Biopython code that builds the backbone (N, CA, C, O; Angstrom):
import numpy as np
from Bio.PDB.StructureBuilder import StructureBuilder

atoms = [
    (1, "MET", "N", (-171.656, 23.620, 14.627)),
    (1, "MET", "CA", (-171.886, 24.739, 15.783)),
    (1, "MET", "C", (-171.759, 24.548, 16.646)),
    (1, "MET", "O", (-172.589, 23.680, 16.915)),
    (2, "THR", "N", (-170.965, 24.862, 17.831)),
    (2, "THR", "CA", (-171.167, 25.161, 19.158)),
    (2, "THR", "C", (-171.573, 26.919, 19.244)),
    (2, "THR", "O", (-171.789, 27.924, 18.566)),
    (3, "GLU", "N", (-171.507, 26.543, 20.215)),
    (3, "GLU", "CA", (-171.750, 27.373, 21.625)),
    (3, "GLU", "C", (-170.661, 29.271, 21.325)),
    (3, "GLU", "O", (-170.819, 30.484, 21.191)),
    (4, "ALA", "N", (-169.555, 28.095, 21.390)),
    (4, "ALA", "CA", (-168.157, 29.057, 21.170)),
    (4, "ALA", "C", (-169.029, 29.253, 19.993)),
    (4, "ALA", "O", (-170.211, 29.582, 19.885)),
    (5, "ASP", "N", (-168.168, 28.977, 19.201)),
    (5, "ASP", "CA", (-168.568, 29.249, 17.539)),
    (5, "ASP", "C", (-169.818, 31.289, 17.369)),
    (5, "ASP", "O", (-169.548, 32.460, 17.101)),
    (6, "LEU", "N", (-171.021, 30.526, 17.722)),
    (6, "LEU", "CA", (-172.358, 31.205, 17.811)),
    (6, "LEU", "C", (-172.429, 32.691, 18.464)),
    (6, "LEU", "O", (-172.965, 33.741, 18.111)),
    (7, "GLN", "N", (-171.447, 32.200, 19.857)),
    (7, "GLN", "CA", (-170.721, 34.579, 20.163)),
    (7, "GLN", "C", (-170.039, 34.327, 19.156)),
    (7, "GLN", "O", (-170.589, 34.576, 18.084)),
    (8, "ALA", "N", (-168.552, 33.728, 19.112)),
    (8, "ALA", "CA", (-167.614, 34.849, 17.470)),
    (8, "ALA", "C", (-167.914, 35.384, 16.608)),
    (8, "ALA", "O", (-167.630, 36.483, 16.134)),
    (9, "MET", "N", (-168.974, 34.044, 16.158)),
    (9, "MET", "CA", (-170.313, 35.213, 14.565)),
    (9, "MET", "C", (-170.922, 36.415, 15.319)),
    (9, "MET", "O", (-171.160, 37.514, 14.818)),
    (10, "LEU", "N", (-171.092, 36.122, 16.331)),
    (10, "LEU", "CA", (-171.616, 38.012, 16.613)),
    (10, "LEU", "C", (-171.384, 38.318, 17.177)),
    (10, "LEU", "O", (-171.980, 39.305, 17.609)),
    (11, "ALA", "N", (-169.706, 37.576, 18.117)),
    (11, "ALA", "CA", (-169.487, 38.886, 18.676)),
    (11, "ALA", "C", (-168.482, 39.927, 17.409)),
    (11, "ALA", "O", (-167.913, 41.003, 17.592)),
    (12, "ALA", "N", (-168.576, 39.123, 16.218)),
    (12, "ALA", "CA", (-167.435, 40.274, 14.936)),
    (12, "ALA", "C", (-168.780, 40.872, 14.090)),
    (12, "ALA", "O", (-168.562, 41.032, 12.889)),
    (13, "ARG", "N", (-169.701, 41.110, 14.409)),
    (13, "ARG", "CA", (-171.325, 42.184, 13.905)),
    (13, "ARG", "C", (-171.344, 42.464, 14.888)),
    (13, "ARG", "O", (-172.428, 43.038, 14.986)),
    (14, "ALA", "N", (-170.721, 42.496, 16.146)),
    (14, "ALA", "CA", (-171.520, 42.873, 17.493)),
    (14, "ALA", "C", (-172.971, 43.040, 17.270)),
    (14, "ALA", "O", (-173.555, 44.118, 17.378)),
    (15, "GLY", "N", (-173.934, 41.078, 16.716)),
    (15, "GLY", "CA", (-174.532, 41.172, 17.207)),
    (15, "GLY", "C", (-175.729, 41.723, 15.944)),
    (15, "GLY", "O", (-176.782, 41.132, 15.704)),
    (16, "SER", "N", (-175.224, 43.051, 15.214)),
    (16, "SER", "CA", (-176.403, 42.890, 14.173)),
    (16, "SER", "C", (-175.858, 41.704, 12.966)),
    (16, "SER", "O", (-174.822, 41.041, 12.944)),
    (17, "CYS", "N", (-177.132, 41.760, 11.906)),
    (17, "CYS", "CA", (-178.130, 41.486, 11.340)),
    (17, "CYS", "C", (-175.874, 41.504, 10.235)),
    (17, "CYS", "O", (-175.066, 42.035, 10.997)),
    (18, "PRO", "N", (-175.374, 41.153, 9.209)),
    (18, "PRO", "CA", (-174.590, 41.439, 8.278)),
    (18, "PRO", "C", (-175.228, 41.861, 6.864)),
    (18, "PRO", "O", (-174.667, 41.926, 5.770)),
    (19, "ILE", "N", (-176.005, 42.018, 7.062)),
    (19, "ILE", "CA", (-177.178, 42.088, 4.983)),
    (19, "ILE", "C", (-178.211, 43.842, 5.572)),
    (19, "ILE", "O", (-178.294, 44.933, 5.009)),
    (20, "CYS", "N", (-178.786, 43.351, 6.843)),
    (20, "CYS", "CA", (-179.343, 44.665, 6.848)),
    (20, "CYS", "C", (-179.119, 45.283, 8.073)),
    (20, "CYS", "O", (-179.959, 46.015, 8.597)),
    (21, "SER", "N", (-177.991, 45.019, 8.578)),
    (21, "SER", "CA", (-176.937, 46.334, 9.436)),
    (21, "SER", "C", (-177.861, 46.417, 10.319)),
    (21, "SER", "O", (-177.499, 45.649, 11.210)),
    (22, "ASP", "N", (-179.127, 47.023, 10.699)),
    (22, "ASP", "CA", (-180.390, 47.495, 11.222)),
    (22, "ASP", "C", (-180.854, 46.395, 12.317)),
    (22, "ASP", "O", (-181.918, 46.705, 12.853)),
    (23, "LYS", "N", (-180.273, 45.142, 12.779)),
    (23, "LYS", "CA", (-181.266, 44.763, 13.414)),
    (23, "LYS", "C", (-180.885, 43.065, 14.038)),
    (23, "LYS", "O", (-180.239, 42.150, 13.528)),
    (24, "PRO", "N", (-181.516, 43.166, 15.168)),
    (24, "PRO", "CA", (-180.079, 41.899, 15.368)),
    (24, "PRO", "C", (-180.741, 40.799, 15.300)),
    (24, "PRO", "O", (-181.862, 40.333, 15.506)),
    (25, "ALA", "N", (-179.109, 40.365, 14.744)),
    (25, "ALA", "CA", (-178.259, 38.719, 13.844)),
    (25, "ALA", "C", (-178.536, 38.061, 15.513)),
    (25, "ALA", "O", (-178.154, 38.269, 16.665)),
    (26, "GLU", "N", (-179.832, 36.783, 14.448)),
    (26, "GLU", "CA", (-181.137, 35.703, 15.902)),
    (26, "GLU", "C", (-180.511, 34.936, 15.121)),
    (26, "GLU", "O", (-179.591, 34.340, 15.682)),
    (27, "HIS", "N", (-180.713, 34.602, 13.497)),
    (27, "HIS", "CA", (-181.252, 33.190, 12.838)),
    (27, "HIS", "C", (-180.079, 32.451, 12.853)),
    (27, "HIS", "O", (-179.108, 33.056, 13.308)),
    (28, "VAL", "N", (-179.838, 30.956, 12.367)),
    (28, "VAL", "CA", (-178.177, 30.756, 11.854)),
    (28, "VAL", "C", (-178.851, 30.215, 10.435)),
    (28, "VAL", "O", (-179.742, 29.378, 10.286)),
    (29, "ASP", "N", (-178.174, 30.927, 9.517)),
    (29, "ASP", "CA", (-178.037, 30.632, 7.991)),
    (29, "ASP", "C", (-177.431, 29.867, 7.798)),
    (29, "ASP", "O", (-176.290, 30.056, 8.218)),
    (30, "HIS", "N", (-177.649, 28.612, 7.132)),
    (30, "HIS", "CA", (-176.876, 28.037, 6.302)),
    (30, "HIS", "C", (-177.253, 27.672, 5.030)),
    (30, "HIS", "O", (-178.453, 27.827, 4.805)),
    (31, "ASP", "N", (-176.219, 26.994, 3.637)),
    (31, "ASP", "CA", (-176.982, 26.493, 3.630)),
    (31, "ASP", "C", (-177.583, 25.061, 3.322)),
    (31, "ASP", "O", (-177.323, 24.013, 3.914)),
    (32, "HIS", "N", (-178.549, 25.280, 2.134)),
    (32, "HIS", "CA", (-180.085, 24.030, 2.244)),
    (32, "HIS", "C", (-178.972, 22.935, 1.833)),
    (32, "HIS", "O", (-179.069, 22.037, 2.670)),
    (33, "GLU", "N", (-177.797, 22.572, 0.756)),
    (33, "GLU", "CA", (-177.990, 21.707, 0.431)),
    (33, "GLU", "C", (-176.672, 20.907, 0.168)),
    (33, "GLU", "O", (-176.459, 19.881, -0.477)),
    (34, "THR", "N", (-175.536, 22.070, 1.186)),
    (34, "THR", "CA", (-175.171, 21.086, 1.859)),
    (34, "THR", "C", (-174.523, 20.897, 4.284)),
    (34, "THR", "O", (-173.858, 20.135, 4.986)),
    (35, "GLY", "N", (-175.368, 22.201, 4.447)),
    (35, "GLY", "CA", (-176.000, 22.363, 5.677)),
    (35, "GLY", "C", (-174.751, 23.318, 6.573)),
    (35, "GLY", "O", (-174.897, 23.695, 7.736)),
    (36, "ARG", "N", (-173.140, 23.666, 5.433)),
    (36, "ARG", "CA", (-172.510, 24.246, 6.457)),
    (36, "ARG", "C", (-173.667, 25.777, 6.777)),
    (36, "ARG", "O", (-174.711, 26.013, 6.170)),
    (37, "VAL", "N", (-173.170, 26.444, 7.673)),
    (37, "VAL", "CA", (-173.580, 27.879, 8.519)),
    (37, "VAL", "C", (-172.836, 28.564, 8.016)),
    (37, "VAL", "O", (-171.686, 28.230, 7.732)),
    (38, "ARG", "N", (-173.440, 29.890, 7.758)),
    (38, "ARG", "CA", (-172.589, 30.898, 6.546)),
    (38, "ARG", "C", (-172.638, 31.631, 7.202)),
    (38, "ARG", "O", (-171.520, 32.142, 7.269)),
    (39, "GLY", "N", (-173.762, 32.416, 8.266)),
    (39, "GLY", "CA", (-173.704, 33.607, 9.950)),
    (39, "GLY", "C", (-175.014, 33.208, 10.180)),
    (39, "GLY", "O", (-175.734, 32.320, 9.723)),
    (40, "ILE", "N", (-175.181, 34.371, 11.271)),
    (40, "ILE", "CA", (-176.098, 34.306, 11.533)),
    (40, "ILE", "C", (-176.285, 36.092, 11.825)),
    (40, "ILE", "O", (-175.467, 36.904, 12.257)),
    (41, "LEU", "N", (-177.918, 36.288, 11.323)),
    (41, "LEU", "CA", (-179.624, 36.681, 10.129)),
    (41, "LEU", "C", (-180.560, 36.889, 11.392)),
    (41, "LEU", "O", (-181.002, 36.225, 12.330)),
    (42, "CYS", "N", (-180.632, 38.546, 10.754)),
    (42, "CYS", "CA", (-181.869, 38.789, 11.549)),
    (42, "CYS", "C", (-183.173, 37.772, 10.447)),
    (42, "CYS", "O", (-183.009, 37.222, 9.359)),
    (43, "PHE", "N", (-184.529, 37.888, 11.424)),
    (43, "PHE", "CA", (-185.017, 37.138, 11.073)),
    (43, "PHE", "C", (-185.778, 37.420, 8.915)),
    (43, "PHE", "O", (-186.348, 36.520, 8.298)),
    (44, "ALA", "N", (-185.592, 38.363, 8.534)),
    (44, "ALA", "CA", (-186.180, 38.438, 7.297)),
    (44, "ALA", "C", (-185.193, 37.887, 6.608)),
    (44, "ALA", "O", (-185.359, 36.891, 5.904)),
    (45, "CYS", "N", (-183.961, 38.554, 6.768)),
    (45, "CYS", "CA", (-182.353, 38.663, 6.215)),
    (45, "CYS", "C", (-182.393, 37.258, 6.109)),
    (45, "CYS", "O", (-182.210, 36.791, 4.985)),
    (46, "ASN", "N", (-182.587, 36.516, 7.018)),
    (46, "ASN", "CA", (-182.508, 35.307, 6.900)),
    (46, "ASN", "C", (-183.495, 34.274, 6.254)),
    (46, "ASN", "O", (-183.100, 33.129, 6.034)),
    (47, "ALA", "N", (-184.762, 34.659, 5.950)),
    (47, "ALA", "CA", (-186.334, 34.223, 4.969)),
    (47, "ALA", "C", (-186.012, 34.665, 3.325)),
    (47, "ALA", "O", (-186.555, 34.068, 2.395)),
    (48, "ALA", "N", (-185.233, 35.582, 3.161)),
    (48, "ALA", "CA", (-184.883, 35.898, 1.312)),
    (48, "ALA", "C", (-184.274, 35.132, 0.938)),
    (48, "ALA", "O", (-184.577, 34.527, -0.091)),
    (49, "PRO", "N", (-183.305, 34.901, 1.560)),
    (49, "PRO", "CA", (-182.005, 33.723, 0.027)),
    (49, "PRO", "C", (-182.989, 32.338, 0.126)),
    (49, "PRO", "O", (-183.106, 31.688, -0.914)),
    (50, "GLY", "N", (-183.598, 31.935, 1.168)),
    (50, "GLY", "CA", (-184.203, 31.041, 0.437)),
    (50, "GLY", "C", (-185.283, 31.735, -0.441)),
    (50, "GLY", "O", (-184.922, 31.929, -1.601)),
    (51, "GLN", "N", (-186.287, 32.066, -0.181)),
    (51, "GLN", "CA", (-187.676, 33.022, -0.968)),
    (51, "GLN", "C", (-186.660, 32.504, -2.609)),
    (51, "GLN", "O", (-187.297, 31.926, -3.490)),
    (52, "MET", "N", (-184.980, 32.816, -2.848)),
    (52, "MET", "CA", (-184.855, 33.017, -3.959)),
    (52, "MET", "C", (-184.135, 32.359, -4.368)),
    (52, "MET", "O", (-183.192, 32.809, -5.019)),
    (53, "ARG", "N", (-184.388, 30.248, -4.015)),
    (53, "ARG", "CA", (-184.175, 29.428, -3.587)),
    (53, "ARG", "C", (-182.340, 29.468, -2.965)),
    (53, "ARG", "O", (-181.917, 28.313, -2.918)),
    (54, "ASP", "N", (-181.076, 30.704, -2.437)),
    (54, "ASP", "CA", (-180.440, 30.433, -1.992)),
    (54, "ASP", "C", (-179.378, 30.800, -3.417)),
    (54, "ASP", "O", (-178.163, 30.612, -3.472)),
    (55, "ARG", "N", (-180.423, 31.466, -4.677)),
    (55, "ARG", "CA", (-179.177, 31.545, -5.465)),
    (55, "ARG", "C", (-178.415, 32.878, -6.409)),
    (55, "ARG", "O", (-178.842, 33.478, -7.395)),
    (56, "PRO", "N", (-177.485, 32.987, -5.853)),
    (56, "PRO", "CA", (-177.037, 34.421, -5.949)),
    (56, "PRO", "C", (-177.540, 35.477, -7.337)),
    (56, "PRO", "O", (-178.127, 36.553, -7.451)),
    (57, "ASP", "N", (-176.932, 34.468, -8.252)),
    (57, "ASP", "CA", (-178.051, 35.195, -8.888)),
    (57, "ASP", "C", (-179.383, 36.204, -9.484)),
    (57, "ASP", "O", (-179.445, 37.248, -10.133)),
    (58, "ALA", "N", (-180.578, 35.067, -8.743)),
    (58, "ALA", "CA", (-181.639, 35.815, -7.615)),
    (58, "ALA", "C", (-181.259, 37.356, -7.261)),
    (58, "ALA", "O", (-181.962, 38.362, -7.160)),
    (59, "LEU", "N", (-180.152, 37.181, -7.142)),
    (59, "LEU", "CA", (-180.827, 37.334, -5.509)),
    (59, "LEU", "C", (-180.166, 39.133, -6.629)),
    (59, "LEU", "O", (-180.877, 40.133, -6.726)),
    (60, "ARG", "N", (-178.595, 38.991, -7.333)),
    (60, "ARG", "CA", (-178.252, 40.104, -7.632)),
    (60, "ARG", "C", (-179.483, 40.757, -9.149)),
    (60, "ARG", "O", (-178.922, 41.472, -9.980)),
    (61, "ARG", "N", (-180.259, 40.606, -9.262)),
    (61, "ARG", "CA", (-181.321, 40.645, -10.172)),
    (61, "ARG", "C", (-182.190, 41.182, -9.354)),
    (61, "ARG", "O", (-182.424, 42.386, -9.245)),
    (62, "ALA", "N", (-182.640, 40.383, -8.815)),
    (62, "ALA", "CA", (-183.044, 41.798, -7.495)),
    (62, "ALA", "C", (-183.047, 42.839, -6.854)),
    (62, "ALA", "O", (-183.920, 43.583, -6.407)),
    (63, "ALA", "N", (-181.276, 42.798, -6.859)),
    (63, "ALA", "CA", (-181.103, 44.453, -6.079)),
    (63, "ALA", "C", (-180.791, 45.250, -7.577)),
    (63, "ALA", "O", (-180.546, 46.449, -7.442)),
    (64, "ASP", "N", (-180.774, 44.821, -8.729)),
    (64, "ASP", "CA", (-181.571, 45.628, -9.339)),
    (64, "ASP", "C", (-182.443, 46.184, -9.592)),
    (64, "ASP", "O", (-182.790, 47.360, -9.478)),
    (65, "TYR", "N", (-182.856, 45.314, -9.967)),
    (65, "TYR", "CA", (-184.818, 45.902, -10.339)),
    (65, "TYR", "C", (-184.921, 46.871, -8.705)),
    (65, "TYR", "O", (-185.143, 48.068, -8.887)),
    (66, "LEU", "N", (-184.753, 46.349, -6.926)),
    (66, "LEU", "CA", (-184.739, 47.464, -6.550)),
    (66, "LEU", "C", (-184.389, 49.101, -7.023)),
    (66, "LEU", "O", (-185.060, 50.125, -7.146)),
    (67, "GLU", "N", (-183.292, 48.815, -7.167)),
    (67, "GLU", "CA", (-181.790, 49.817, -7.903)),
    (67, "GLU", "C", (-182.574, 50.271, -8.687)),
    (67, "GLU", "O", (-182.574, 51.372, -8.135)),
    (68, "GLY", "N", (-183.713, 50.499, -10.046)),
    (68, "GLY", "CA", (-184.242, 50.877, -10.859)),
    (68, "GLY", "C", (-183.667, 50.030, -12.213)),
    (68, "GLY", "O", (-184.511, 49.827, -13.086)),
    (69, "ILE", "N", (-182.055, 49.433, -12.498)),
    (69, "ILE", "CA", (-181.399, 49.163, -13.052)),
    (69, "ILE", "C", (-182.762, 49.113, -13.826)),
    (69, "ILE", "O", (-183.348, 49.975, -14.481)),
    (70, "VAL", "N", (-183.095, 47.680, -13.498)),
    (70, "VAL", "CA", (-183.511, 47.270, -15.145)),
    (70, "VAL", "C", (-183.781, 47.746, -16.478)),
    (70, "VAL", "O", (-183.394, 47.674, -17.644)),
    (71, "TRP", "N", (-185.052, 48.519, -15.359)),
    (71, "TRP", "CA", (-185.553, 49.147, -16.992)),
    (71, "TRP", "C", (-185.168, 50.218, -18.051)),
    (71, "TRP", "O", (-185.674, 50.583, -19.113)),
    (72, "LYS", "N", (-183.248, 50.842, -16.802)),
    (72, "LYS", "CA", (-182.603, 51.847, -17.449)),
    (72, "LYS", "C", (-182.796, 51.981, -18.866)),
    (72, "LYS", "O", (-182.608, 50.817, -19.220)),
    (73, "PRO", "N", (-182.972, 52.434, -19.595)),
    (73, "PRO", "CA", (-182.476, 51.817, -21.209)),
    (73, "PRO", "C", (-181.168, 52.673, -21.217)),
    (73, "PRO", "O", (-180.909, 53.511, -20.353)),
    (74, "THR", "N", (-180.061, 52.255, -22.707)),
    (74, "THR", "CA", (-178.175, 52.796, -22.352)),
    (74, "THR", "C", (-178.243, 53.867, -24.108)),
    (74, "THR", "O", (-178.330, 53.335, -25.215)),
    (75, "LEU", "N", (-178.196, 54.859, -23.944)),
    (75, "LEU", "CA", (-177.506, 55.986, -25.350)),
    (75, "LEU", "C", (-177.071, 54.903, -25.097)),
    (75, "LEU", "O", (-176.866, 54.215, -24.097)),
    (76, "VAL", "N", (-176.870, 54.793, -26.923)),
    (76, "VAL", "CA", (-175.975, 54.104, -27.352)),
    (76, "VAL", "C", (-175.317, 55.170, -28.178)),
    (76, "VAL", "O", (-174.171, 55.458, -27.833)),
    (77, "ALA", "N", (-175.754, 55.720, -29.060)),
    (77, "ALA", "CA", (-176.449, 57.013, -29.945)),
    (77, "ALA", "C", (-177.313, 57.924, -30.551)),
    (77, "ALA", "O", (-178.451, 57.671, -30.946)),
    (78, "PRO", "N", (-176.706, 59.044, -30.614)),
    (78, "PRO", "CA", (-178.114, 60.473, -30.400)),
    (78, "PRO", "C", (-179.631, 59.686, -31.114)),
    (78, "PRO", "O", (-180.079, 59.715, -32.260)),
    (79, "GLY", "N", (-180.034, 59.139, -30.085)),
    (79, "GLY", "CA", (-181.533, 59.053, -30.303)),
    (79, "GLY", "C", (-182.109, 57.339, -30.261)),
    (79, "GLY", "O", (-183.243, 56.881, -30.115)),
    (80, "VAL", "N", (-181.105, 56.841, -30.410)),
    (80, "VAL", "CA", (-180.831, 56.133, -30.493)),
    (80, "VAL", "C", (-180.996, 54.774, -28.777)),
    (80, "VAL", "O", (-180.069, 54.657, -27.975)),
    (81, "TYR", "N", (-181.833, 54.283, -28.697)),
    (81, "TYR", "CA", (-181.107, 53.632, -27.185)),
    (81, "TYR", "C", (-180.835, 51.763, -27.428)),
    (81, "TYR", "O", (-181.100, 51.119, -28.443)),
    (82, "ARG", "N", (-180.232, 51.255, -26.123)),
    (82, "ARG", "CA", (-180.685, 50.126, -26.288)),
    (82, "ARG", "C", (-181.577, 49.431, -24.715)),
    (82, "ARG", "O", (-181.913, 50.192, -23.808)),
    (83, "LEU", "N", (-181.642, 49.049, -24.702)),
    (83, "LEU", "CA", (-182.857, 48.045, -23.178)),
    (83, "LEU", "C", (-182.077, 46.999, -22.724)),
    (83, "LEU", "O", (-181.377, 46.461, -23.582)),
    (84, "PRO", "N", (-182.017, 46.574, -21.601)),
    (84, "PRO", "CA", (-181.587, 45.823, -20.782)),
    (84, "PRO", "C", (-181.340, 44.291, -21.027)),
    (84, "PRO", "O", (-181.442, 43.882, -19.870)),
    (85, "SER", "N", (-181.195, 43.673, -21.456)),
    (85, "SER", "CA", (-182.322, 41.894, -21.778)),
    (85, "SER", "C", (-182.461, 41.257, -20.584)),
    (85, "SER", "O", (-183.081, 40.196, -20.519)),
]
sb = StructureBuilder()
sb.init_structure("model")
sb.init_model(0)
sb.init_chain("A")
sb.init_seg("    ")
for serial, (resi, resn, name, xyz) in enumerate(atoms, 1):
    if name == "N":
        sb.init_residue(resn, " ", resi, " ")
    sb.init_atom(name, np.array(xyz, "f"), 0.0, 1.0, " ", f" {name:<3s}", serial, name[0])
structure = sb.get_structure()
């Protein structure tokens, strides 16, 4: 990655983190298997994918959990609820 690449990525987002949008993007994020640069993130957002082992499925479940979707039952018939699996 060149300095010009870095500056172009920062300019595309006006220097803000593409995940949280409210902190400055200062850390180069990369795929741990391929080494491919994905973007420039703030410190916290750069750590999060690594903590979830770069697994999109785990990140989606984490988002569902934070939004409270995980434990919300679905009404399937009067008085009958289905819990998410």
